[in-house]
N, C-alpha and C positions, 0 to 999 in steps of 0.2 A: 545516550546509551541505547543499545539495540539488543533485544532479547527475542528468541524464537517464540516464546509463549510464557504464560504465567508459571508453568512448571519449571522452566529453565530459570526464570527470575527468582523463584523461591529457593531453588537449589543454590544459586549464587549467594543468596542471603545466608543460608545455612553454612556455606563454606567460607563465609566472611569475605567474599570477593567484592561485595557491595553492601552498603547499609540500607536498612529500610527507609531511613530519612532521605538518602540519596535518590531512592526510587520514587518516593513521594514528591520530592522537589522536581524531579524530571517529569513526572506525570502532570504536576501543576503547570509547569512551563508549557507543555504540549496543549493542555486544556486552554490555557489563556491565549495561546497562539491560534488555535484552530476553532475555538468555540464562536468567536464573532462571525465566522463564515458558516458554520454548521448548525449552531443553536441546539446542540445536543445536551448541554448541561444547564440545568435551571436553578440549582442550589449548590453552593460550595461550602465545605466545612474544612478549610485548609488548616486552620490553627489546631483544631482537634486532631486532625490527621498527623500533623507534625509532632504533637505531644505524644500520641500513641506510638509513632515510629521511633521516637527518642527514648521512651521509657519502658517499652514492652520487651519481654524476653520471648523471642520467636523460635527458640530451639525446638526442633523436631515437629514443628507445625507444617503440614503439607503445603500450604500456600503462604509460607513465612514472609511477611512484609510486602505482599503483593498489593498494589493500589487497585481499588475497585470502586465502581459507582453503583448505587442502588437505583432502582426505577422509582420515579415519583408517582407511584400508584401502589397502595398497600406498602409492603416491605417497610414496616414501621421501625424506626429507631428512636428510642426515647430522647426527647429534647430537640429532635431535628424537625425542620420544616417539612411538611408533607401535604401537598396541595391537590393531588389527583388531577392536575391540569385544570383546576376550577378556581375562579375568583372567590367562591364561597369559602375556600380554605386557604386564602392568601396568607393568613397569619397563623394558621394552625400548626402547632407543634405536637408531635406524637407523645402520648402519655405512657407508652410502654414499648418494649422491643419485641418484634415478632420472633417466634422460634427459628424461622428461616434465617433472619438477619443475625440472630445470636449464634447460629451454627456457622455462618460465614466468618464471624468474628473469632470464634474458637479455632477455625482452620488457619487463622493468621492473616486474613485479609485486612487491609486498612481502608476504611471508607472515606472517600474524598468528597462525596456529594451525591446529587440525584439527577437523573436524566429525564429528558422531555418525553411527554406522552400525550395523546389526545385526551380530551376531557373524559374522565371516568373510564378510559380505555375502550370506548365503544367502536373505534374505527380501525381499519387496516392501514391507515396512514396517520402520521403524527402532525397535526396542524391546529392545535388548540388556539382559540382566540385569546386566551390568557397568556400563554407562553410563546405563541408563534409556531411556524413550521420548522421541522427538522429537514436539513438539506442532505441529499445523498453525497457522500464525499467524492465519488467519481464524476458526478454531474450535479452541481447545486441547483440546477433548474428542475430537478426531480426530487420527489419526496423519499425519505429513507425508509418509509413503511411504518406500520404500527401493529400493536400499540407500543411495542418496545423499540420505537424508532430512534430515540435518543441513545439508548444503549447500543444499538447496532452501529450508529454513526460514530460513537465514541470508540468502539473496538476497531471498526474498519479503517478509521483515520489514524489509529495508533495512539490515541490519548491514554488508553489503558489496554492491557492484553485480554481482559475478560470483564464483562459487565453483567450485573444481575438483571434478570428479565422475568417476565411472566407470560403465560399463554392460556387465554380463555377461549380462543377460537382460531388460533394461528399466530398469536402475537409475538412468539419467538421465531417461528419458522418463516413467516412472511418477510420480516426485515432481514432474516438470514439469507433468504433467496435474493432479495434486492441488493444486498451489500457484499455478497460473496463470502458468507460466514457459515459456520456450523451451528445449527440451531436444533437442539434436542428438547422435545417436550416429553418429560418422563411419564411413566405410568401413574395414573391417579393413585395417591397414597404413598408414593415413593419418597417425596420430599416433605420435611416438617411443615405442619400447618398450626395455626393458632398463635397466641390465645385469643386474638380478636375475632378471627373467623376460622372455622374448621372445615367448611364446605363451600368455598368461593364459587359462586354461580353453580350451586348444586354439584360441586366436584369437577366442573368443566375447567376451572382455572387452576393452573399449577405454576409454582415458582421454579425457575432454574436460571440459566445464563446463556449468553452468546459468546462464542469462542472462535479462535482461528485454527486450533489443532484438535485432533481426535484425543490425544493424551490429556489435554486440559479438560475436555468433556468427560472422559472416563474417570480421571482422578477426582474431579468435582462430584460426579455421581456417586462414586464409591464412598467418599468421605461424608457426603451430605445425607445419603439414604438412611432411613431408620424405619423400624417397625413400631409405629406410634399407636399404641393400643387405645389411647383416649380419643383418637381421631375416628371419623366415621368410615374410613377406608384403609385399615391397617393392611400392610403388605409384607410378605416374607422378604428378607434381605437377599440381595444377589451376592454370591460368594466371590472372593477375590480371584479364585481360579476361573470362574465363569467370565469375569470381566477382563482379566489380564492374560489368561492362558487358554483362551477358547480354542477348542479343536473340534472340527466337525467329523462325525462318523460317516456321513454321506453328503452328496451335493444338496444344496438348498433347492427347494421348490418355490419358485417366485412367480407371482402374477403381476401383470402391469396393465395400465390403461392410460391413454392420453385423452380420453373423453371427459368432458366436464360433467360432474354428477348432477348439475342443475341444467344441463343442456346448452350452456353458454359457449361462445367461441373460445378456442384455444389456439394460441399463436404457433407458428411453425417453429420458432425458437424454443418454445416449451416442449414441443413434441421432439425436437432434435435432442434436447437434453435427456429425455427418457430413452430415446433410441440409442444414444451413445452409451448409456448405462446398461441397456439390454445387451448390446453387442459385447461389451466388456465382460459382463457376468456370464454370458454364454461361452465366451472364450475361456473363462476360468473353470468351465465344466458344470456350472449350475443349470438347472432345468427351468427355463423361463417361458411363460405362456401369456398370451394376450387375452384379456377379458372382453367379452362382447358388451357388457354393461357393468355398472358399479355394483358392488355387493349389497348396498342398501339404497333405498330411494332418497336421493340427495335433496329433492325439493321438500319432501315431507320432513326429513330430518332438520332442514334449515327452518322450516316453519315452527317446529317444536322448540328449536334453539331460540328463535326470536320471542316466542311466548314465554319461555323461561326467563329470558333477559328482561322482558317487560315486568314480570312479577318481582324479580330480584331488585330491579331498579326502583320500583314503587316502594318496596320494603326498605331499601336504603334511604330513600328520601323521607320516609316516616321517621327514621332515626335522626336524620339531619334536621328535620323540622322540630323534633322534640329537643334537640341540642340547642338550636338557635332560638327557640321559643317563638317561631312565626311560620306562616304558611309560605311555601315556595311559589314563586311566580316565574313567568317566562323570562323576565329580565335577569333572573338569577343564574341562568345557564344558557348553553347553546341550544339551538332549535332541535338538534338531534336528541340531546339529553331530555329535553322537554317532551318530545313526542314519545320516547320510550317510557318515560316516567308516567305520563298520562295514560298510555295504553295499558299499563299494568293495573290501573284502578278498577277496570271492569272485568278482568279475567276471573272466572269462578274457580274456587278451590278444586272442584272436581275436574275441571279442564287442565289445571296445572298438574294434578295427580296423574291424569291420563298421559300427559306429555312426558312425565318422568318414567311412566311405565313403558312408553315407546322407547325411551333411551335404554331401558333394560333389555328390551327386545332387540334393539340394534346391537347392543353389546353381546347378546347371545348369538345373533346371526354372525357377528364377526368372529366369535370364539369357534363356531362351527366352520367358518371359512378358513381359519388358520389351522384346522385339523388337516386340511388339504394343502394349503400354501403356508410356507414359513414367513414369507414377506410379501408385501404389496407395494408396488412402485407406481407413482403418478408424478406429474409435475408438482412442484410446491406451489407455484403461482402460474397463471396462464400467460403472463407477460413479464417483462422487466419492469423496473420501478416506474411508476406513473409520474407525469409532470405535476408540478405544484398546481393546486386548484383544479385538477382534472375532473374531480367528482362533484362539482358544484350542482346543487339542486335547482330545478326549474322554478321560476316565480310561482307558477300554479301549484306545484307540490309544496313549496314553502308555505303558501297561504293555507293549504289544507292542513299541514302539520301544526300550524299555530292554533288551529281550532279542532285538533284531533279529539279532544274530550267530548265534542258534540256528536261524534260518530258512534254507531254500534260496534261491539267488540270485533266482529269479523272484518268490518271495513277498516277499523283501526289497524288490525294486523296486516291487511292488504296495503295500507299506507306505509307501514313499517317495511314491508317487503320492497315497495317502490323506492323508499328512501335509501335502501342499501343495494338496490338491484345492480346499478352500474359498477359500484366498487366490489360487490360480491363476485361479479363476473370476472374480475381481475384475480380473485383469490378463492375459488370455489372448492378447493381440495382439502383444506386444513381442518375445517370445523368437525368433521366426522370423528376424528380421534379424541376430541374433547368430549363429545357426547358419550362415546363408548369407554373412555378411560384408558385407551391404548397408548403405548409410547410411539412417537413418530419423530423422525429426524429429517432436517433439510441439509443436503450436501451440495457444495458449490462446484459442480462439474461442467458447467457450460457458460459461454458468453455469447452475446449477439455480435453482429458485425461491427458495432460501435464499441465493443469491449465492456458492455454492461452485463453483470452476472445474472444468472437465473439458476435456481436450484431444482434438484429432484427431491421428492419426499418418499421416504421408506417407512412403512408402518409394520409393526409386529404385533403379536398377541400380547395381552397384558402380562407384564412382568418380564418381557423378553428384550430389554435394552441390550443384553449381551449380544444378541444377533445383530442388532442395528449397529453397534460399535464394532463388531467383527467385520461387517461389510464396509463400514466407513473406513476402517483401518486399511483394508485391501485397496480401496480407491486412493487413499492418501499415500500409501507406500508405493503404489504404481504411478504416482505423480499425475493422477487424473483430476485433481482439484484445479479449478480456475478461480484464483483469488486475486 
């Protein structure tokens, strides 16, 4: 069975052209055929899915009977295995269902299992030592990206039409770029959070999904959004008119840049993607201007991001130690997780507070920026998908990271920078929107000479997903997508 997207699939269910059970069985067949090659799915709950498909009334549900996969990081579903890509949780089953997952179920999705992710979601590739690497469907010698790499590979290969994902530093948009998908990171506060965590990575991390069509992205956003007053970042709802019947009163003012915000190299193919978008938008009558430099200091922003990540990881392992009743050791986790965990032990509360104040300043700077420019365009990634094991650390750096607890705080943070430096240069554009809370979308409008996709990233002011989807629809309707 072949369907354009999840929206078409759900419509067929509502019109009784196909049953939910048939869709589930078809997805299971595809997963079992493709997963030995891609390693995208790490946990399967087929029998539960079959039961739900057979016994549930899906009338009037917007995603009636559509098979979906959750990401194996957060996205808790009671009774389901949830490992976060770590052997520490090899046998852990969720004790409750997240509000986000419950919302997916209410919309009519049928959960088939969970997708592969790097340990604790720290990387922009998916290659955990526990579950193994995720392979790019177009070229299995390359990694599908991270941290929602399994989700991206599942959608790109056709296992499911849509897959749940999350984005704490680009983890939806990066694999979207590598796999030729649409990857929206919504505004902070747009998507349900809790009850386990209400401010993942201090609000940097947001749940959503990877899709192949703009209408799937739009429909999911419209039906998932809520104004959650018990959360730390409540947000007014977008109207149906704004999302579905957007009309512009005047041409958009759009800024763009192909310069890396951290000064790292950017490939010609990434620049070509942005140039293609700029030409098209100009032809459509929008006013497009090139920036001489990034709106905020990318290096300072990334250092504040790593500091936050260190503190949040240390707090996470405090909870894990209390749960397991023992102290964590290097053998319990990957070296990268260990280094981030240890670096969080020496950071003073006042330094953490200052870093979050910096985030607020960056957010204010971008709010001012968007008083002039409606949208900001960059490459999503500086290159196409990397080769497997491309970002291996040198033996010297590995040895230093093993003993990172012996270093002073600033030297620890310098080591964290070195640990991520090569991989960050591949994806330097996405983290800013996580710090500022803005919505950003990756669109698949270019490929290299070998046919590998690379995306452009479009960022808008907080709450303006309507503008992102308006422009995305223009590109899709004009057949500009390269999927």
